[in-house]
Structures are given as C-alpha cells and as structure tokens.
FIMAR-146593 format. One record per atom (N, C-alpha, C): x, y, z; residue number from 1; atom name; residue in three letters. Coordinates in pm, 1 decimal. Example, Ala and Ser with C-alpha at 12.3 -4.5 7.8 and 13.67 -1.06 7.14 Angstrom:
! residues 2
TORKOL        xx        yy        zz    k   a    r
TORKOL    1319.0    -569.0     780.0    1   N  ALA
TORKOL    1230.0    -450.0     780.0    1  CA  ALA
TORKOL    1320.0    -330.0     780.0    1   C  ALA
TORKOL    1285.0    -225.0     708.0    2   N  SER
TORKOL    1367.0    -106.0     714.0    2  CA  SER
TORKOL    1290.0       3.0     787.0    2   C  SER
END
This chain:
! residues 149
TORKOL        xx        yy        zz    k   a    r
TORKOL    1167.0    1414.9     709.5    1   N  MET
TORKOL    1164.7    1419.1     565.4    1  CA  MET
TORKOL    1084.1    1299.4     515.4    1   C  MET
TORKOL     991.6    1324.7     426.4    2   N  THR
TORKOL     909.2    1219.6     369.3    2  CA  THR
TORKOL     958.6    1189.0     228.6    2   C  THR
TORKOL     987.0    1062.9     204.3    3   N  LEU
TORKOL    1030.0    1022.1      71.4    3  CA  LEU
TORKOL     908.4     994.3     -14.7    3   C  LEU
TORKOL     914.3    1035.4    -137.7    4   N  VAL
TORKOL     807.0    1011.4    -231.8    4  CA  VAL
TORKOL     853.0     901.9    -326.6    4   C  VAL
TORKOL     794.5     783.2    -311.8    5   N  TYR
TORKOL     833.0     670.7    -395.3    5  CA  TYR
TORKOL     754.7     675.2    -526.8    5   C  TYR
TORKOL     815.2     627.8    -634.3    6   N  PRO
TORKOL     741.9     624.8    -760.7    6  CA  PRO
TORKOL     625.6     526.7    -751.5    6   C  PRO
TORKOL     509.2     566.6    -801.3    7   N  ARG
TORKOL     390.0     482.8    -794.9    7  CA  ARG
TORKOL     389.8     386.1    -913.5    7   C  ARG
TORKOL     358.7     261.3    -886.4    8   N  ILE
TORKOL     352.2     159.6    -990.6    8  CA  ILE
TORKOL     211.5     160.5   -1048.7    8   C  ILE
TORKOL     201.7     168.7   -1180.7    9   N  ASP
TORKOL      71.7     163.9   -1246.3    9  CA  ASP
TORKOL       7.4      27.7   -1226.7    9   C  ASP
TORKOL    -124.3      25.0   -1235.7   10   N  HIS
TORKOL    -199.1     -99.2   -1215.5   10  CA  HIS
TORKOL    -151.4    -207.4   -1311.7   10   C  HIS
TORKOL    -133.5    -171.5   -1439.0   11   N  ASP
TORKOL     -94.3    -271.5   -1538.5   11  CA  ASP
TORKOL      49.6    -319.3   -1522.0   11   C  ASP
TORKOL     135.3    -237.2   -1460.0   12   N  ASP
TORKOL     275.1    -275.5   -1440.4   12  CA  ASP
TORKOL     297.6    -354.1   -1311.8   12   C  ASP
TORKOL     197.7    -356.9   -1224.5   13   N  ASP
TORKOL     209.6    -426.9   -1097.0   13  CA  ASP
TORKOL     194.0    -576.8   -1120.6   13   C  ASP
TORKOL     299.3    -651.4   -1094.3   14   N  LEU
TORKOL     299.5    -794.3   -1124.1   14  CA  LEU
TORKOL     207.5    -875.3   -1033.0   14   C  LEU
TORKOL     161.7    -815.6    -923.4   15   N  ARG
TORKOL      70.9    -887.2    -834.1   15  CA  ARG
TORKOL     -71.1    -890.8    -889.4   15   C  ARG
TORKOL    -101.9    -806.8    -985.5   16   N  ARG
TORKOL    -237.5    -797.5   -1040.8   16  CA  ARG
TORKOL    -262.2    -908.2   -1142.4   16   C  ARG
TORKOL    -380.6    -967.8   -1134.5   17   N  LYS
TORKOL    -416.5   -1073.7   -1228.8   17  CA  LYS
TORKOL    -487.9   -1017.6   -1350.8   17   C  LYS
TORKOL    -554.6    -903.8   -1334.1   18   N  LEU
TORKOL    -629.3    -843.3   -1443.7   18  CA  LEU
TORKOL    -575.6    -703.4   -1472.3   18   C  LEU
TORKOL    -561.5    -671.6   -1599.2   19   N  SER
TORKOL    -518.3    -536.4   -1636.8   19  CA  SER
TORKOL    -639.4    -442.9   -1632.0   19   C  SER
TORKOL    -615.5    -314.2   -1648.6   20   N  CYS
TORKOL    -726.2    -217.0   -1647.6   20  CA  CYS
TORKOL    -824.6    -245.6   -1761.2   20   C  CYS
TORKOL    -771.2    -281.0   -1878.4   21   N  ASP
TORKOL    -859.2    -314.0   -1991.9   21  CA  ASP
TORKOL    -941.3    -438.7   -1962.5   21   C  ASP
TORKOL    -878.9    -536.8   -1896.6   22   N  ASP
TORKOL    -951.5    -658.9   -1858.9   22  CA  ASP
TORKOL   -1065.3    -626.8   -1762.4   22   C  ASP
TORKOL   -1040.2    -537.4   -1668.3   23   N  ILE
TORKOL   -1143.0    -501.1   -1569.3   23  CA  ILE
TORKOL   -1261.5    -435.0   -1638.2   23   C  ILE
TORKOL   -1233.7    -346.8   -1734.4   24   N  GLU
TORKOL   -1342.7    -283.7   -1810.2   24  CA  GLU
TORKOL   -1421.2    -388.2   -1888.3   24   C  GLU
TORKOL   -1349.6    -483.1   -1947.2   25   N  GLN
TORKOL   -1414.9    -590.1   -2022.3   25  CA  GLN
TORKOL   -1500.1    -676.3   -1928.7   25   C  GLN
TORKOL   -1449.7    -704.7   -1809.9   26   N  VAL
TORKOL   -1525.6    -783.5   -1711.1   26  CA  VAL
TORKOL   -1655.6    -711.9   -1676.0   26   C  VAL
TORKOL   -1648.4    -582.7   -1654.6   27   N  LYS
TORKOL   -1769.0    -506.2   -1619.5   27  CA  LYS
TORKOL   -1870.3    -507.0   -1734.1   27   C  LYS
TORKOL   -1820.8    -496.2   -1859.0   28   N  LYS
TORKOL   -1911.2    -500.8   -1974.8   28  CA  LYS
TORKOL   -1979.4    -636.7   -1985.1   28   C  LYS
TORKOL   -1900.4    -743.1   -1967.5   29   N  GLU
TORKOL   -1956.2    -878.6   -1976.5   29  CA  GLU
TORKOL   -2060.9    -901.9   -1867.5   29   C  GLU
TORKOL   -2035.5    -849.3   -1750.0   30   N  ARG
TORKOL   -2131.9    -866.2   -1638.8   30  CA  ARG
TORKOL   -2261.3    -791.2   -1668.7   30   C  ARG
TORKOL   -2249.1    -670.5   -1727.4   31   N  ARG
TORKOL   -2369.4    -594.2   -1763.8   31  CA  ARG
TORKOL   -2450.7    -666.3   -1870.7   31   C  ARG
TORKOL   -2381.4    -743.9   -1955.8   32   N  LYS
TORKOL   -2452.0    -821.0   -2058.3   32  CA  LYS
TORKOL   -2528.6    -938.4   -1998.4   32   C  LYS
TORKOL   -2495.2    -973.2   -1872.2   33   N  GLY
TORKOL   -2569.5   -1079.2   -1804.6   33  CA  GLY
TORKOL   -2493.7   -1209.1   -1786.4   33   C  GLY
TORKOL   -2366.5   -1212.0   -1819.1   34   N  LYS
TORKOL   -2288.2   -1334.6   -1800.0   34  CA  LYS
TORKOL   -2268.5   -1360.6   -1650.9   34   C  LYS
TORKOL   -2255.9   -1487.5   -1616.2   35   N  THR
TORKOL   -2234.5   -1522.8   -1475.5   35  CA  THR
TORKOL   -2090.3   -1494.2   -1436.3   35   C  THR
TORKOL   -2068.7   -1480.8   -1306.5   36   N  LEU
TORKOL   -1934.1   -1454.9   -1256.3   36  CA  LEU
TORKOL   -1839.2   -1568.9   -1291.4   36   C  LEU
TORKOL   -1887.8   -1692.4   -1281.9   37   N  GLN
TORKOL   -1803.4   -1808.2   -1311.2   37  CA  GLN
TORKOL   -1764.7   -1813.1   -1458.5   37   C  GLN
TORKOL   -1857.9   -1776.7   -1547.4   38   N  ALA
TORKOL   -1828.0   -1776.9   -1691.0   38  CA  ALA
TORKOL   -1721.7   -1672.0   -1723.6   38   C  ALA
TORKOL   -1734.6   -1555.7   -1661.9   39   N  ILE
TORKOL   -1636.3   -1449.1   -1683.7   39  CA  ILE
TORKOL   -1501.0   -1490.8   -1626.4   39   C  ILE
TORKOL   -1502.9   -1553.1   -1509.4   40   N  ALA
TORKOL   -1378.7   -1599.1   -1447.3   40  CA  ALA
TORKOL   -1307.2   -1699.6   -1536.9   40   C  ALA
TORKOL   -1383.2   -1789.4   -1597.3   41   N  ASP
TORKOL   -1323.6   -1888.0   -1688.5   41  CA  ASP
TORKOL   -1264.1   -1820.7   -1812.0   41   C  ASP
TORKOL   -1330.0   -1714.3   -1859.8   42   N  MET
TORKOL   -1279.0   -1641.0   -1976.3   42  CA  MET
TORKOL   -1140.2   -1582.7   -1949.7   42   C  MET
TORKOL   -1121.0   -1529.6   -1828.8   43   N  PHE
TORKOL    -996.0   -1460.2   -1796.1   43  CA  PHE
TORKOL    -897.3   -1546.0   -1716.2   43   C  PHE
TORKOL    -936.4   -1666.6   -1681.9   44   N  GLY
TORKOL    -846.0   -1757.5   -1611.4   44  CA  GLY
TORKOL    -819.2   -1716.6   -1467.0   44   C  GLY
TORKOL    -919.7   -1660.7   -1400.8   45   N  VAL
TORKOL    -907.8   -1621.9   -1259.8   45  CA  VAL
TORKOL   -1022.3   -1685.0   -1182.6   45   C  VAL
TORKOL   -1024.7   -1663.3   -1052.2   46   N  THR
TORKOL   -1131.1   -1720.0    -970.1   46  CA  THR
TORKOL   -1253.9   -1630.0    -970.6   46   C  THR
TORKOL   -1366.0   -1688.5    -931.3   47   N  GLU
TORKOL   -1492.2   -1613.4    -925.7   47  CA  GLU
TORKOL   -1486.6   -1497.6    -824.9   47   C  GLU
TORKOL   -1425.2   -1516.1    -704.2   48   N  PRO
TORKOL   -1415.6   -1402.1    -612.2   48  CA  PRO
TORKOL   -1333.0   -1285.4    -668.5   48   C  PRO
TORKOL   -1235.6   -1315.6    -754.0   49   N  CYS
TORKOL   -1156.4   -1209.1    -816.7   49  CA  CYS
TORKOL   -1247.1   -1123.7    -905.6   49   C  CYS
TORKOL   -1333.9   -1186.7    -981.8   50   N  ILE
TORKOL   -1427.5   -1113.5   -1068.0   50  CA  ILE
TORKOL   -1526.0   -1034.9    -981.8   50   C  ILE
TORKOL   -1578.2   -1099.5    -876.7   51   N  ARG
TORKOL   -1673.2   -1032.3    -788.7   51  CA  ARG
TORKOL   -1610.7    -908.5    -725.4   51   C  ARG
TORKOL   -1482.2    -914.2    -692.7   52   N  TYR
TORKOL   -1411.6    -800.9    -632.3   52  CA  TYR
TORKOL   -1421.2    -677.4    -721.3   52   C  TYR
TORKOL   -1409.4    -695.6    -852.9   53   N  TRP
TORKOL   -1410.2    -580.8    -943.1   53  CA  TRP
TORKOL   -1550.0    -541.3    -987.8   53   C  TRP
TORKOL   -1645.4    -632.3    -977.9   54   N  VAL
TORKOL   -1780.3    -604.1   -1026.3   54  CA  VAL
TORKOL   -1869.7    -547.4    -916.4   54   C  VAL
TORKOL   -1851.9    -593.0    -794.4   55   N  ASN
TORKOL   -1940.6    -556.5    -683.8   55  CA  ASN
TORKOL   -1866.6    -466.7    -584.2   55   C  ASN
TORKOL   -1896.5    -335.5    -581.6   56   N  PRO
TORKOL   -1824.5    -245.0    -490.5   56  CA  PRO
TORKOL   -1845.7    -277.5    -342.5   56   C  PRO
TORKOL   -1963.2    -326.3    -306.9   57   N  LEU
TORKOL   -1989.7    -361.7    -167.4   57  CA  LEU
TORKOL   -1901.5    -479.5    -124.8   57   C  LEU
TORKOL   -1890.4    -578.5    -212.0   58   N  TYR
TORKOL   -1804.2    -693.2    -184.3   58  CA  TYR
TORKOL   -1659.0    -648.2    -169.4   58   C  TYR
TORKOL   -1615.6    -555.9    -256.4   59   N  ARG
TORKOL   -1478.3    -506.7    -250.6   59  CA  ARG
TORKOL   -1452.0    -437.0    -117.4   59   C  ARG
TORKOL   -1543.3    -352.7     -72.3   60   N  MET
TORKOL   -1525.6    -282.9      56.2   60  CA  MET
TORKOL   -1523.1    -381.8     172.7   60   C  MET
TORKOL   -1609.1    -483.1     167.2   61   N  ARG
TORKOL   -1608.6    -584.0     273.5   61  CA  ARG
TORKOL   -1477.1    -660.2     277.3   61   C  ARG
TORKOL   -1423.4    -693.8     160.0   62   N  GLN
TORKOL   -1296.2    -765.1     153.4   62  CA  GLN
TORKOL   -1182.8    -681.1     211.1   62   C  GLN
TORKOL   -1179.5    -554.9     174.7   63   N  ILE
TORKOL   -1074.9    -465.6     224.8   63  CA  ILE
TORKOL   -1085.9    -452.5     376.6   63   C  ILE
TORKOL   -1208.0    -433.0     426.1   64   N  HIS
TORKOL   -1228.0    -417.4     570.3   64  CA  HIS
TORKOL   -1193.3    -545.8     645.1   64   C  HIS
TORKOL   -1238.7    -660.4     594.0   65   N  SER
TORKOL   -1214.7    -785.6     667.1   65  CA  SER
TORKOL   -1066.0    -821.9     667.2   65   C  SER
TORKOL    -995.7    -794.8     557.0   66   N  SER
TORKOL    -853.2    -828.2     554.8   66  CA  SER
TORKOL    -774.3    -738.9     648.7   66   C  SER
TORKOL    -811.3    -610.4     656.4   67   N  SER
TORKOL    -739.9    -522.2     748.8   67  CA  SER
TORKOL    -774.9    -555.7     894.2   67   C  SER
TORKOL    -900.7    -592.9     919.2   68   N  ALA
TORKOL    -939.7    -630.5    1055.1   68  CA  ALA
TORKOL    -869.6    -759.4    1097.9   68   C  ALA
TORKOL    -859.2    -855.3    1005.6   69   N  LEU
TORKOL    -791.2    -980.8    1035.8   69  CA  LEU
TORKOL    -644.0    -955.7    1068.8   69   C  LEU
TORKOL    -579.3    -873.3     988.3   70   N  ALA
TORKOL    -438.1    -843.0    1012.6   70  CA  ALA
TORKOL    -420.7    -769.7    1144.9   70   C  ALA
TORKOL    -512.2    -679.5    1175.1   71   N  SER
TORKOL    -503.9    -604.5    1300.6   71  CA  SER
TORKOL    -519.6    -697.0    1420.8   71   C  SER
TORKOL    -618.1    -786.5    1414.5   72   N  ASN
TORKOL    -639.9    -881.1    1524.2   72  CA  ASN
TORKOL    -522.5    -977.4    1538.9   72   C  ASN
TORKOL    -470.0   -1022.1    1425.5   73   N  LYS
TORKOL    -357.5   -1114.7    1430.0   73  CA  LYS
TORKOL    -235.1   -1045.6    1489.8   73   C  LYS
TORKOL    -216.6    -917.1    1454.9   74   N  TRP
TORKOL    -103.9    -839.1    1508.3   74  CA  TRP
TORKOL    -114.4    -830.6    1660.6   74   C  TRP
TORKOL    -236.4    -812.6    1712.3   75   N  LYS
TORKOL    -256.0    -796.8    1856.0   75  CA  LYS
TORKOL    -236.9    -928.0    1932.3   75   C  LYS
TORKOL    -272.6   -1040.3    1870.6   76   N  THR
TORKOL    -276.8   -1166.0    1945.4   76  CA  THR
TORKOL    -160.3   -1260.8    1916.3   76   C  THR
TORKOL    -105.4   -1257.6    1797.6   77   N  ASP
TORKOL      -5.3   -1356.5    1757.2   77  CA  ASP
TORKOL     133.8   -1292.9    1755.4   77   C  ASP
TORKOL     214.3   -1325.5    1854.8   78   N  GLU
TORKOL     349.6   -1267.0    1865.7   78  CA  GLU
TORKOL     440.6   -1313.0    1751.8   78   C  GLU
TORKOL     425.4   -1438.3    1711.3   79   N  GLU
TORKOL     508.4   -1490.0    1601.5   79  CA  GLU
TORKOL     479.1   -1415.2    1471.1   79   C  GLU
TORKOL     351.1   -1389.9    1446.3   80   N  TYR
TORKOL     310.5   -1313.5    1327.7   80  CA  TYR
TORKOL     370.7   -1172.7    1331.8   80   C  TYR
TORKOL     365.6   -1112.5    1449.4   81   N  LYS
TORKOL     419.3    -977.1    1466.8   81  CA  LYS
TORKOL     569.4    -974.9    1434.4   81   C  LYS
TORKOL     643.0   -1073.4    1484.1   82   N  LYS
TORKOL     787.2   -1080.0    1457.5   82  CA  LYS
TORKOL     814.9   -1098.8    1308.3   82   C  LYS
TORKOL     737.1   -1188.6    1244.7   83   N  ARG
TORKOL     756.7   -1212.6    1101.4   83  CA  ARG
TORKOL     731.0   -1087.0    1019.2   83   C  ARG
TORKOL     625.7   -1013.5    1053.1   84   N  ARG
TORKOL     592.5    -890.6     978.8   84  CA  ARG
TORKOL     701.3    -785.4     996.8   84   C  ARG
TORKOL     750.9    -770.6    1116.8   85   N  ILE
TORKOL     857.3    -673.0    1142.1   85  CA  ILE
TORKOL     982.3    -711.3    1064.7   85   C  ILE
TORKOL    1016.9    -840.6    1069.3   86   N  MET
TORKOL    1136.7    -885.6     998.6   86  CA  MET
TORKOL    1121.1    -873.1     847.5   86   C  MET
TORKOL    1002.0    -901.2     796.3   87   N  SER
TORKOL     983.1    -889.5     650.7   87  CA  SER
TORKOL     995.8    -744.2     608.2   87   C  SER
TORKOL     947.1    -652.6     690.7   88   N  GLY
TORKOL     963.7    -510.4     660.2   88  CA  GLY
TORKOL    1109.1    -469.9     663.8   88   C  GLY
TORKOL    1180.0    -516.9     764.7   89   N  ASN
TORKOL    1322.8    -484.8     774.7   89  CA  ASN
TORKOL    1400.4    -543.2     657.2   89   C  ASN
TORKOL    1365.4    -666.5     618.3   90   N  ASN
TORKOL    1434.7    -730.2     505.7   90  CA  ASN
TORKOL    1407.9    -656.7     375.1   90   C  ASN
TORKOL    1284.1    -611.0     355.3   91   N  SER
TORKOL    1254.9    -540.2     230.6   91  CA  SER
TORKOL    1328.1    -406.3     226.6   91   C  SER
TORKOL    1341.9    -342.3     340.6   92   N  ILE
TORKOL    1416.6    -216.3     345.1   92  CA  ILE
TORKOL    1563.0    -243.0     311.3   92   C  ILE
TORKOL    1619.0    -351.0     367.3   93   N  LYS
TORKOL    1758.2    -385.5     337.1   93  CA  LYS
TORKOL    1775.5    -417.6     188.8   93   C  LYS
TORKOL    1682.3    -497.1     133.3   94   N  ARG
TORKOL    1691.4    -532.6      -8.6   94  CA  ARG
TORKOL    1681.3    -408.4     -96.4   94   C  ARG
TORKOL    1587.2    -319.6     -61.4   95   N  ARG
TORKOL    1567.3    -198.9    -141.1   95  CA  ARG
TORKOL    1691.6    -112.1    -139.9   95   C  ARG
TORKOL    1756.2    -102.0     -24.4   96   N  LYS
TORKOL    1874.6     -17.6     -14.0   96  CA  LYS
TORKOL    1991.8     -73.0     -94.0   96   C  LYS
TORKOL    1987.1    -200.7    -128.9   97   N  GLU
TORKOL    2093.6    -260.9    -208.2   97  CA  GLU
TORKOL    2067.0    -251.2    -358.1   97   C  GLU
TORKOL    1944.1    -218.4    -398.1   98   N  GLU
TORKOL    1911.2    -210.2    -539.9   98  CA  GLU
TORKOL    1972.8     -84.3    -600.8   98   C  GLU
TORKOL    2042.0     -98.2    -712.1   99   N  PRO
TORKOL    2108.3      17.9    -773.5   99  CA  PRO
TORKOL    2011.4     128.7    -814.2   99   C  PRO
TORKOL    1892.0      90.2    -864.6  100   N  GLN
TORKOL    1794.8     192.0    -905.8  100  CA  GLN
TORKOL    1750.2     275.7    -786.5  100   C  GLN
TORKOL    1724.5     208.0    -673.9  101   N  TYR
TORKOL    1680.5     280.2    -555.3  101  CA  TYR
TORKOL    1791.4     372.0    -504.9  101   C  TYR
TORKOL    1912.4     321.8    -499.2  102   N  VAL
TORKOL    2024.8     401.9    -450.1  102  CA  VAL
TORKOL    2042.9     525.5    -537.3  102   C  VAL
TORKOL    2035.4     507.4    -668.7  103   N  GLU
TORKOL    2049.8     620.4    -760.5  103  CA  GLU
TORKOL    1938.3     722.5    -738.5  103   C  GLU
TORKOL    1812.9     673.1    -728.9  104   N  TRP
TORKOL    1698.2     761.9    -707.5  104  CA  TRP
TORKOL    1708.2     833.9    -573.0  104   C  TRP
TORKOL    1745.2     761.2    -468.5  105   N  TYR
TORKOL    1753.8     818.2    -334.7  105  CA  TYR
TORKOL    1861.3     926.4    -328.7  105   C  TYR
TORKOL    1977.0     898.5    -387.1  106   N  ASN
TORKOL    2084.3     998.0    -387.0  106  CA  ASN
TORKOL    2045.2    1122.1    -465.9  106   C  ASN
TORKOL    1976.9    1102.9    -577.0  107   N  LYS
TORKOL    1930.1    1216.2    -656.7  107  CA  LYS
TORKOL    1829.3    1298.9    -576.8  107   C  LYS
TORKOL    1735.2    1228.8    -510.4  108   N  TYR
TORKOL    1633.4    1297.8    -431.4  108  CA  TYR
TORKOL    1698.6    1377.6    -318.6  108   C  TYR
TORKOL    1791.1    1314.9    -246.2  109   N  LEU
TORKOL    1857.5    1384.2    -135.4  109  CA  LEU
TORKOL    1935.5    1504.8    -183.0  109   C  LEU
TORKOL    2008.6    1490.5    -292.9  110   N  SER
TORKOL    2087.4    1603.4    -340.5  110  CA  SER
TORKOL    1996.9    1718.0    -381.4  110   C  SER
TORKOL    1883.8    1686.8    -447.4  111   N  GLU
TORKOL    1788.7    1792.3    -484.0  111  CA  GLU
TORKOL    1728.0    1856.5    -359.7  111   C  GLU
TORKOL    1694.3    1772.6    -260.9  112   N  TYR
TORKOL    1632.1    1823.7    -139.2  112  CA  TYR
TORKOL    1726.9    1916.8     -63.9  112   C  TYR
TORKOL    1850.2    1872.5     -45.7  113   N  TYR
TORKOL    1944.3    1954.8      30.4  113  CA  TYR
TORKOL    1991.1    2077.0     -47.9  113   C  TYR
TORKOL    1995.0    2067.3    -180.3  114   N  ASN
TORKOL    2029.5    2184.6    -259.4  114  CA  ASN
TORKOL    1921.7    2291.4    -248.3  114   C  ASN
TORKOL    1795.9    2247.9    -241.0  115   N  SER
TORKOL    1687.6    2345.7    -233.2  115  CA  SER
TORKOL    1658.1    2389.7     -89.6  115   C  SER
TORKOL    1683.5    2304.2      10.1  116   N  HIS
TORKOL    1649.1    2337.9     148.4  116  CA  HIS
TORKOL    1769.5    2361.1     238.2  116   C  HIS
TORKOL    1874.4    2289.7     214.1  117   N  GLY
TORKOL    1992.5    2304.3     298.9  117  CA  GLY
TORKOL    1992.5    2206.7     415.5  117   C  GLY
TORKOL    2110.2    2183.8     470.0  118   N  GLU
TORKOL    2129.0    2088.8     580.3  118  CA  GLU
TORKOL    2056.3    2134.5     706.3  118   C  GLU
TORKOL    2041.3    2265.4     725.9  119   N  HIS
TORKOL    1978.9    2315.3     849.2  119  CA  HIS
TORKOL    1834.3    2268.6     862.6  119   C  HIS
TORKOL    1766.1    2239.7     750.5  120   N  VAL
TORKOL    1627.6    2194.1     756.5  120  CA  VAL
TORKOL    1619.4    2060.7     829.4  120   C  VAL
TORKOL    1712.5    1971.4     799.6  121   N  ARG
TORKOL    1712.6    1841.1     865.6  121  CA  ARG
TORKOL    1733.2    1856.4    1015.6  121   C  ARG
TORKOL    1821.3    1944.2    1055.7  122   N  LEU
TORKOL    1846.0    1966.2    1197.8  122  CA  LEU
TORKOL    1723.7    2026.8    1265.9  122   C  LEU
TORKOL    1659.9    2122.6    1198.7  123   N  ILE
TORKOL    1539.2    2185.3    1255.2  123  CA  ILE
TORKOL    1428.3    2081.2    1268.8  123   C  ILE
TORKOL    1408.5    1999.0    1163.8  124   N  ASN
TORKOL    1304.5    1895.6    1168.3  124  CA  ASN
TORKOL    1328.8    1796.9    1281.8  124   C  ASN
TORKOL    1454.3    1757.2    1301.4  125   N  ARG
TORKOL    1486.8    1662.5    1407.6  125  CA  ARG
TORKOL    1458.3    1724.6    1543.9  125   C  ARG
TORKOL    1497.3    1849.2    1562.1  126   N  GLU
TORKOL    1474.3    1917.7    1689.9  126  CA  GLU
TORKOL    1325.2    1934.6    1716.1  126   C  GLU
TORKOL    1249.5    1972.2    1613.1  127   N  TYR
TORKOL    1104.8    1988.4    1627.9  127  CA  TYR
TORKOL    1040.6    1855.3    1666.8  127   C  TYR
TORKOL    1082.0    1747.8    1602.8  128   N  TYR
TORKOL    1025.3    1617.0    1633.4  128  CA  TYR
TORKOL    1053.8    1577.0    1777.7  128   C  TYR
TORKOL    1175.5    1600.9    1823.0  129   N  GLN
TORKOL    1210.7    1564.0    1960.4  129  CA  GLN
TORKOL    1126.9    1640.9    2062.0  129   C  GLN
TORKOL    1101.6    1768.6    2035.9  130   N  THR
TORKOL    1027.0    1848.9    2132.9  130  CA  THR
TORKOL     876.5    1825.1    2124.8  130   C  THR
TORKOL     824.4    1785.2    2008.4  131   N  HIS
TORKOL     679.5    1769.7    1990.3  131  CA  HIS
TORKOL     639.6    1625.6    1959.3  131   C  HIS
TORKOL     719.0    1532.0    2004.4  132   N  LYS
TORKOL     699.5    1391.1    1969.5  132  CA  LYS
TORKOL     560.5    1340.1    2009.5  132   C  LYS
TORKOL     516.9    1368.3    2130.7  133   N  THR
TORKOL     388.4    1314.0    2177.8  133  CA  THR
TORKOL     272.2    1369.7    2097.1  133   C  THR
TORKOL     276.3    1499.6    2064.1  134   N  GLU
TORKOL     166.6    1557.4    1984.8  134  CA  GLU
TORKOL     163.4    1499.0    1844.2  134   C  GLU
TORKOL     281.4    1477.9    1785.8  135   N  ILE
TORKOL     288.0    1422.0    1650.9  135  CA  ILE
TORKOL     231.3    1280.5    1650.4  135   C  ILE
TORKOL     271.7    1199.8    1746.1  136   N  LEU
TORKOL     221.6    1062.4    1753.2  136  CA  LEU
TORKOL      71.4    1059.3    1778.7  136   C  LEU
TORKOL      23.1    1151.8    1861.1  137   N  LYS
TORKOL    -120.1    1158.7    1889.8  137  CA  LYS
TORKOL    -198.2    1192.4    1762.5  137   C  LYS
TORKOL    -148.5    1288.7    1684.7  138   N  LYS
TORKOL    -214.9    1325.6    1559.8  138  CA  LYS
TORKOL    -212.3    1209.7    1460.7  138   C  LYS
TORKOL    -101.0    1138.6    1454.2  139   N  GLN
TORKOL     -91.8    1024.1    1364.0  139  CA  GLN
TORKOL    -193.6     917.1    1403.2  139   C  GLN
TORKOL    -206.2     892.6    1533.6  140   N  ARG
TORKOL    -302.8     793.5    1581.2  140  CA  ARG
TORKOL    -445.4     835.7    1545.8  140   C  ARG
TORKOL    -477.5     964.1    1565.1  141   N  GLU
TORKOL    -611.2    1013.9    1533.3  141  CA  GLU
TORKOL    -641.4     998.1    1384.5  141   C  GLU
TORKOL    -544.1    1033.6    1301.1  142   N  CYS
TORKOL    -563.4    1019.8    1156.1  142  CA  CYS
TORKOL    -585.1     874.1    1118.4  142   C  CYS
TORKOL    -509.0     784.8    1180.4  143   N  TYR
TORKOL    -522.1     642.9    1151.3  143  CA  TYR
TORKOL    -662.7     594.6    1185.6  143   C  TYR
TORKOL    -712.9     634.0    1304.6  144   N  HIS
TORKOL    -844.6     587.6    1346.7  144  CA  HIS
TORKOL    -955.5     650.2    1263.6  144   C  HIS
TORKOL    -937.4     774.1    1217.3  145   N  GLU
TORKOL   -1037.2     835.0    1129.4  145  CA  GLU
TORKOL   -1045.9     758.5     998.4  145   C  GLU
TORKOL    -931.1     722.7     939.9  146   N  HIS
TORKOL    -931.8     651.7     812.6  146  CA  HIS
TORKOL    -979.0     507.6     831.0  146   C  HIS
TORKOL    -951.0     450.5     945.4  147   N  LYS
TORKOL    -989.5     312.0     971.6  147  CA  LYS
TORKOL   -1140.4     297.0     978.1  147   C  LYS
TORKOL   -1210.2     398.7    1028.4  148   N  THR
TORKOL   -1355.0     388.6    1045.1  148  CA  THR
TORKOL   -1431.7     426.0     920.2  148   C  THR
TORKOL   -1365.6     480.7     817.6  149   N  LEU
TORKOL   -1436.0     519.7     694.9  149  CA  LEU
TORKOL   -1489.7     400.8     620.6  149   C  LEU
END
C-alpha cells in the first residue's frame, strides 16, 4: 500500500527563502540587466540562490552534484550512513506522534479498507513475498533510469 502524503506548496514550505512571486520578480529583474549580487541584496539572499532560479543549467548542475555527493558519501562514510538512517527513523517516529498525521492516516486507512477490504492487504503481502526479487530489480532499474536523466 502506498501512502499519498499531502504536498506542501512552494510558498508554504518554510525551507524556501524566496516565494513564487519573488522568483518571478527575480527573473524580471535579471532580464532588465541587474547583476546577480544586486538582486540578491534586494531579496536578502545569497548570489548562488539567485543564480539557482535564474540559470537552469546551474540549477541542474547543483541538483546533480548534491545527489552525487550524497551518493558517494553514503557509499564511503559509515557514520554518515548511520546518521541518515537514524534521522529517517526519528522523523517517522515524530510523524507518527503528531495528531494531524494520526488523524489523516486513520482516515486514509478506513477509506482504503472500506473500498478495498482487508483481503487486499493479504494479497499484496503474499504477492510481494513471492515476487520480491523482480520488484526490487524493477525499482533499481527505475532508480538508475531517473538518475541518468
């Protein structure tokens, strides 16, 4: 069973430094000929942050290099690997304690089982056990296809 989590809008994501309107304004200012540093000073962010939104090639390089760095670090640094696993486990534990998540999860499960029934879960589990290697192989292939794009 795949859970569908609610997607956070760009403007509601607290990790973002620029809103969607700010990004449009940054692009307009750049087309007018302003320097990256001048635009960065206007919005109170760094020059690479502005370059990320203005230059698509730079953005793709940043995404690729950060994923490659994380992949290499995962392969070579055991301490990093342990920290990442633990942080994932901790976030799952924290999420399961949040009342909003518990309410949403229970609602989702009740809707799912009302429409599909308990037998679906048993069938899915049995199918996974018998076809585990093929499923993992397909997942690996999909991962490598997306990684090379």
